C-alpha positions in Angstrom: -1.9 14.6 -28.6 -3.9 12.0 -26.8 -4.6 10.2 -30.1 -0.9 9.8 -30.7 0.3 9.3 -27.1 -2.6 7.3 -25.7 -4.2 5.3 -28.5 -5.3 2.7 -26.0 -8.1 5.1 -25.1 -9.7 4.5 -28.4 -11.6 1.2 -28.7 -11.3 -1.2 -31.6 -14.7 -0.4 -32.9 -13.7 3.3 -33.4 -10.6 2.2 -35.3 -12.8 -0.1 -37.5 -15.1 2.9 -38.2 -12.1 4.8 -39.4 -11.5 2.5 -42.3 -12.2 4.1 -45.6 -12.9 7.5 -44.0 -11.2 10.8 -44.8 -8.6 12.0 -42.3 -11.0 14.6 -41.0 -13.6 11.9 -40.3 -11.0 9.6 -38.7 -9.9 12.4 -36.4 -13.5 13.1 -35.3 -14.1 9.4 -34.6 -10.9 9.1 -32.7 -11.5 12.2 -30.7 -15.0 10.9 -29.8 -13.4 7.7 -28.6 -11.0 9.5 -26.4 -13.8 11.7 -25.1 -15.9 8.7 -24.2 -12.9 6.8 -22.6 -12.2 9.8 -20.4 -15.9 10.4 -19.5 -16.0 13.8 -21.0 -19.6 14.6 -21.6 -19.8 18.4 -21.9 -18.0 21.3 -23.4 -17.1 22.4 -19.9 -15.2 19.1 -19.4 -13.4 19.7 -22.7 -12.4 23.2 -21.7 -11.1 21.8 -18.4 -9.0 19.2 -20.1 -7.5 21.8 -22.5 -6.7 24.1 -19.5 -4.9 21.2 -17.8 -2.8 20.5 -20.9 -1.9 24.2 -21.4 -1.1 24.5 -17.7 1.2 21.4 -17.9 2.9 22.8 -21.0 3.6 26.1 -19.4 5.0 24.4 -16.3 7.2 22.2 -18.4 8.5 25.1 -20.4 9.3 27.0 -17.3 11.2 24.0 -15.8 13.1 23.6 -19.1 14.0 27.3 -19.1 15.3 27.1 -15.5 17.5 24.0 -16.4 18.8 25.8 -19.5 19.7 28.9 -17.4 21.4 26.8 -14.8 23.4 24.9 -17.4 24.5 28.2 -19.1 25.6 29.5 -15.7 27.7 26.4 -15.1 29.3 26.7 -18.5 30.1 30.4 -17.9 31.6 29.6 -14.5 33.7 26.8 -15.9 34.9 29.2 -18.6 35.9 31.8 -16.1 37.9 29.3 -14.0 40.1 28.4 -17.0 
């Protein structure tokens, strides 16, 4: 996700290294660039970042579900009034 949404975290040298490499190698180079840009030095840091993303995703889904429920309730109420 960070590679797609925040490519500015990857320096130009990393992109240059990607030229002529397989997709798997490009991914590894880009991930390493993101890791360095964010100052992630250990597996513990990686796990913390993953936890943050999963926590955000869960919160976002809960908020979307709440909005959907409220919208359905409004539609049902509007239907009852007619």
